[in-house]
C-alpha positions in Angstrom: 67.6 56.8 59.1 67.9 59.5 61.8 71.2 61.1 62.4 72.1 62.9 65.6 73.7 62.3 68.9 71.5 60.0 71.0 70.3 61.5 74.3 68.8 59.5 77.2 67.0 61.2 80.1 64.8 60.0 82.9 61.5 61.9 83.0 60.2 62.2 86.5 63.1 60.0 87.6 61.4 56.8 86.3 60.5 57.1 82.7 63.3 56.7 80.2 63.1 59.1 77.2 65.6 58.5 74.4 66.2 59.8 70.9 68.4 61.9 68.6 69.5 65.4 69.5 68.8 67.5 66.4 69.9 71.0 65.3 66.6 72.9 65.9 63.1 72.6 67.4 61.6 72.5 63.9 63.8 69.6 62.8 63.0 67.8 66.0 59.3 68.2 65.5 59.6 67.0 61.9 61.6 63.9 62.8 59.3 63.1 65.8 56.2 63.2 63.5 57.9 61.0 60.9 58.8 58.5 63.6 55.1 58.5 64.8 53.9 57.8 61.2 56.4 55.0 60.8 55.4 53.4 64.2 51.7 53.8 63.3 52.4 51.9 60.0 54.1 49.1 62.0 51.1 49.0 64.4 48.7 48.6 61.5 50.7 45.5 60.4 51.4 43.9 63.8 50.6 44.1 67.5 53.6 42.1 68.5 57.1 43.6 68.4 60.7 42.8 69.2 63.4 45.2 70.1 66.7 44.2 68.5 70.2 45.5 69.0 72.7 45.3 66.2 76.4 45.8 66.6 77.9 47.6 63.7 81.5 47.2 62.4 82.5 50.5 63.9 81.7 49.1 67.4 78.5 51.2 67.7 75.0 49.9 68.0 71.7 50.3 66.3 68.3 49.6 67.9 65.6 48.2 65.7 61.9 47.7 66.3 60.6 44.7 64.4 57.0 43.5 63.9 55.5 41.1 61.4 58.4 41.1 59.1 58.8 44.9 59.0 61.8 46.6 60.7 62.1 50.2 61.8 65.5 51.6 62.8 64.7 53.8 65.8 68.1 54.6 67.3 71.5 54.5 65.6 75.2 55.1 66.4 74.9 54.4 70.2 78.1 53.8 72.0 78.4 50.9 74.4 78.1 53.1 77.5 74.9 54.7 76.3 73.5 51.3 75.3 74.3 50.0 78.8 72.4 52.9 80.4 69.5 52.4 78.0 69.2 48.7 78.9 69.4 49.6 82.6 66.6 52.3 82.2 64.5 49.9 80.2 64.0 47.4 83.0 60.3 48.2 83.3 59.7 47.3 79.7 58.8 50.7 78.3 60.4 53.9 77.2 59.5 57.1 75.3 61.0 57.5 71.8 61.3 61.2 71.1 63.7 63.8 69.9 65.7 66.5 71.5 66.8 70.0 70.4 69.1 72.8 71.8 67.2 75.1 74.1 68.2 78.1 76.1 71.2 76.9 78.0 70.4 73.1 77.8 69.0 70.4 75.6 65.2 70.2 75.6 63.1 67.1 75.3 60.3 67.3 72.7 58.1 64.9 74.7 58.1 67.5 77.5 58.1 70.6 75.4 55.5 69.6 72.8 54.1 66.2 74.0 55.6 64.5 70.9 57.0 61.1 71.3 55.9 57.4 71.1 55.7 55.2 74.2 57.3 51.9 73.3 56.1 49.0 75.6 57.6 45.6 75.3 56.6 43.2 78.1 59.7 41.0 77.4 62.9 42.9 77.9 65.9 42.4 75.7 69.3 41.4 77.1 
């Protein structure tokens, strides 16, 4: 489970990048590498995935990636507005799952700064 405010940005104006904003670059790198290992483990078990959205009792949302009976929680504690923006950005069927950290004057995206992130491609979108 990854804690942190969820950030959604559009890289190049077209590619959605989403993930938690963590306290430092080091923490962001550690979490991104852990996510990559967990996604690699899912890939070794299945090539077919579902993206699921679960509404929590606190009226927040969690996004799960499920494949071959295994489930990975990839985003948590999203509010309804961010979830709506994520769905809208996800229309092409892919996004970059990455992490963010505080930079000089703004939040930096680890996919841009370090090239760390996982491209999630799902030909069938969720609704």
